[in-house]
N, C-alpha and C positions, 0 to 999 in steps of 0.2 A: 326940056325933054329929060325924062328920068333915065338914069344909067342902069343898065341891066347887068346882072352877074350870072355867069353860066353855072347851072346846076344847083343853085341855092337861092333862097329868098333874101332880099336885102334886109339887113338888120337881124337875121336869124341867130347870129353869133357862132354858128358852127364853122369849124375850120379856121377860126382866127388864131393868130399866133399866141395870144395871151389868155386862152381858155385855161381854166384850172385843170390839172390832170385828174383823170378818173381814178378814185381810190381803188386799189386792188383788194379783193377780199382776203381775209385772213386764212391761212392754211389751217388745217385741223389742229396741228400742234401749237400754232400761235394762239388760236382761240382757246385751247385747253390751258395753256400757260397763263393767258390773260385772266381766265376764270380762277385759276389756282392762286394767282397773285392777289386777287380781291379777297379770297377766302383767307389766305395766309396773313394778309395785312391786319386782320382782326385778332391774331394770336399774340400772346405776350412774348416778349424777348427779354431775358434776364442776362445782363452783362456784368462780369466780375473780373477783377485783375487776378492774375496767377502769381505765385511766388517767384516764378522765373521772369516776371516783368511783361509778359504778354497779356492778352485779354481773351476770355472765353465767354461764349454766349450759348444759351439753350432756351428751349421753350417747354413749358409744362404740358402743352397740348400734344407736341410731337416728341415723345420720348426717344432718346438716342440721336436726335438731330442736333449735333454740337458743331460749333464753329470756333476757330481760334485765329487771332491776328495780332499784329504789333500795336495797333491803336484801337481805342474804344469805338471810334466811328467806323473804321474799316470792319471791325468784328461785327458790329450791328448790321452793316450793309450786307456782308457775306451771309450772316444768319438769316436775314430776310429773304435773300435769294435762295438759300438752301431750303428754307421752309416752303417757298413757292414750288420748288422742284419736287419736293417730297409730296406735297399736296397734288401736284400734277400727276405723279406716278399713281397715287391712290385713285384719282379720278379715272386715269387711263385703265386701271384694273377693274373699273366699274363699281368700286366701293365708295362709301361715303366718308369724307374726312372728318376728324374729330371736331366737335363744336368748340368754339372759344370759351374758356373758363370765365373770363371777365368781359363784360360788354361795356 
């Protein structure tokens, strides 16, 4: 005799303990930042040492977006984050961000 389950079909998989969680939709800001990160990833990042021993990074596409850090790797990472945030602001204002100079 087949065993019955109350309120659901046997083998339907709903309500099991090991069902994967349903992904939550991105908020508007998260979606905007994700879009900005994709755009900013195509921009150039120039990293140079300073006379003081630190590192400075900038982008030709986003004038005025400068980053400074103690190591080259940290400076590059911070610069990429800053570029994405600037592009997100540009998108939020309804404007078009600059096109990458190098493809």
